[in-house]
N, C-alpha and C positions, 0 to 999 in steps of 0.2 A: 213715928216708924223705929220699927225694934233695930237695934245696931247692929252690924254683921258680927260673928262672933269668929273670929281670925282662928280661935282655938281648935275651932274645927279641921282646917284644911293645915293647921299644924300635923293634927292627926291623920289628917288625908293627904297627905302629898302629891300622892299619883293622881286623889283629882284636882287637885290645886294646878298642876300643869296641863291636865285638860278641858279645864276652865280658860285659863289663859289663852292656850292654844286656838280656844275654839270663839274668844273673843278678836283676837286679833288676825285671824283669816278667817277670809267671809267664804272660803270653800275648803274642802282638802282635793281639790282637783290638783295632779303634778303639774309644774312647769311649763308652759309650752316651749320643744325646743327653737330658737331662732334660726335661719339662715347664719352662717359664717365664713367668712375667709373669701376664693376669687363666685363662689354665688350668691351670697350675697353681695358684694361689687355688684356683679352682671346683673343682678335682680335691681339695683337700687338704677345701676346706668337703664337700662329698659323703661322705669317707672318716671324717670327726668326724658327719656324720647318720647312718650309717651304725651307726657305734660309740655310739650314742645321748652326742657330747658334741655335745650342741644349742649351748650357750651358745658354744662354740668355734667352732661353723658358722655363727653369728650374726655373729662375731666377723669372721672369715674372708673374709665377702658383703656387709660391710658399704659398702667403698667401691666396690665392686664394684655395688652396688646404687643407689650414688648416678647412675652412667653419669654422670661429668665426667674424661675423654669416655665417652660410651655404646661399649660395644664386644659382640663374641658372646657375649658372657657376660652380661648385664647383666641381660636381661628372667628370663633361666635362674635369677639370682640373687634375683631378684623373689619370681619362683616359691616360691623355696625354701621364701627368707625366709615369704613366707606360712601357709605348708604347718606350720613350726617356729611363728609365733607362735599361729596359729589351735590348735596341737597342744596347745600349751605353756595356754593361753586356755581349752581343755576343759577341762583338769584342775586349773585354780586355781577354776573355776567349781564342778565336783563337786563339790573339797575341799570349799571354801568351805559349800556347799548341804549338805553330809554333817553337817559340823562344826553348823553353826545346828541342824539339827533335833536331834541329839546335845547340844546344850547343854539345850535344853525338856526333854528328855528323862529324861539323866540325873541323877540325886538325890544324884549324890557331890561335895559342893564340887572336891578336889584335880578333878578331870576337868569338871566346866565349865568351871573358872579355864582348864583346858590348852586344850579346844575353842575356847573363847573368844579363848584369844592367837593359836591358827593360826588360826581363820577370820578375824582382823584381817589375818595377812600372809600368807594368800592373796588376802585381797580387795585390799591393796596391790600384791601381786605381778601378780594379774590383770587389775587395771587400767591397770597398764601395760604388761603385755605388750599387752592393747586398741588402745592407742593405740598403740604400735607394729604391730601390723595396720593399723591404718589408714592410717598413712604406706606400708605396703607396699601397700596397698591402691590406695592416689592414687596410689604412682606407675606404677603399671597401667593404671588407666583414666582418670589425668588429661586425656587427649585424648577422654573420652566415649565411647572405646572400647577395647576389648583391642588390648596387637599380635597382628599377625599369627601362627600357626608356634610358641605358645607349646607350650613343651617341659620337662614334669616331670623333668629328668634328677638322679635322684639312684635307689640303690638301695634296697632294701628294710630298712628298719631288723634286723642281727642278732639285737637280742634283741625278738623280741617281746611287744608286753603282754598282760595279762590281756582276755578279755571281760568279766567281772565282777571286782572287788573286794571279798573278802570282809571285810576291814579297816573298811572302809568302812560296810558292812551292817551290823557291828558298832555301829559308832560312833553311826547315824541310829538306835537302839533305844535308845542310851545305856550302848551295854556299855564296858566298863574296857580303855584299849587303853595300851600302854606309850610312852615318846616314842621307842623304835628301831621299834616298830610304824606309827607314826604315819611316818618317814622311809619303812620300807619302803611301807607305803601311797601316798606323795605321789611314789615314782622310779615304781609302776604305773601311778596316774594321769597320768602324763606318757606314759609308753610307749603306754598305751591311749591318749590321747589326740591322738599321731603318727598311730598307725595308722588310727583312724578318718579323722584331714584325707585322709591319703591315697588312702584308700578315697573320702570321698563328693567331693573335685576332681578324679577320675577320671569318677562319677557313678554310685558300687556301691559298697559295701561294701570291709572290711581283704583279703578273702581274693581280690577283684578285682584289688587293688593289689599286691598279692604276686603275681598270676600274670601281671600284665601288666608291672611293674618286672625280673621276670625276664631279657625278652628286651630290655634298655636301656633307653631314654630312651622317654618316652610323650610323644606328643603331644596337645594339651590339648583335647579341644571348648569351645569358647568359650561356648556356653549353658552348658553342664557347669560351668564353670568358674565364669562371670562369676555362676550363681547360689548357688554356692560359695562364693563368696565375700561375697555379699548375707548367705546365712544366718550368714556366721560373724559380720559384723560384726554383725547383728541382734544375737546372743546377746552378743555384747562390747556393746552401749550396755544388755545388762541392767546388770550390774554398777552401772552410775551409776544405777540407777533407784530410785526410792521406797526397795523392800527391802532395798538393797544399799548403798553408799555416798552417794547421793542427789545428783549432780552434775551440772545441767540441761546446763550447756555443754558439758560433754564428752558427757552423752548425746547432745546433738542433733549433733556432730559425727560418733559416732560410726552415727547415724543417716542422716545426709548420705551416708557412704559407702557405706551401705547400700541405700540408693535408688539412689544411682550407677550399683551394679555389676547391679539391677532394671534400671534401662530397659536397661542394655549387653544384658543377657538378653533383653529384651524385643524389642530391636530385631533382634536375630538371630532373631527369628520373623513378619517382613517376609517373606524370602524364601523360607522353609518353616515354614508356621502350622502352630500345634497348639496346639489348646484346650486338653487335660490341660497344655503347660507354659505355653500365655498365662494357665491359673487358678494354677497354681504362684504365677508371678510375679507376680499380683494379688494373692494370699494375702499373700507378703512384704511388698506395699507398704501395703496396708490394714494391718496388722501394725504396721508402719513410723509411720503418721498417727493409729495410733489411741493408741501408745506416747509419742508427739510432744503430744496433746492432752494427756496424762496427769500429765504429768512434774512 
């Protein structure tokens, strides 16, 4: 093969530049503009949510939820966090209640010890999650109303949780389960909790949520979402009642946030009166009042 004569390129410098460019660049297409800032952060958080990486989704939305300064993704982040904390709290409540029953039923000392340790862990994690939920709710309802045009902007989880958790059914009757099975039950409970929280936030069940979110972001109904918050906060308060951790101060905190959400739900009925919805709100408010008297 003859040697390449570089005198040719010295004579034609423009041709040399073009040749080098063609070698180094496989195409002449302009670079794709990647999302940046809050848009990129929220997009990544939503991806983590879909993958079931809830802690990463929470971390990614933390600064957005603080709203300093608020931007177009602040309320979306707060809604997503409220969903995540609600789902996780549901899981911890279900797990703690199952292990409480298992402790009473099992005759096996080792199982009793394992169930007791797991119950303590679940109550501890559940209490912290309930307080995070209270903060997320306060961010959304602090002005005495919910922001207009709230949106649930997240895909339905890729891995759907079970409707029932057979392992916990075994725990409830005092059956023997391995540590690995307990870990699997915890994961199933979390997936189930998130799926159920999505359905309830949209005013239905997980099937409604699955079908709705296929079409992209879903605008939230103010009444349905405020009553959802009220119920989740009321459920969270139970972690601090006499049967569980018995922390009156935190119990009152959760009840206060639940009552605030209930008042917002009731206010929506002034323009569109609905007797059934009014009864629904009153039931929650009556439960809160009764609970505060007994704490």
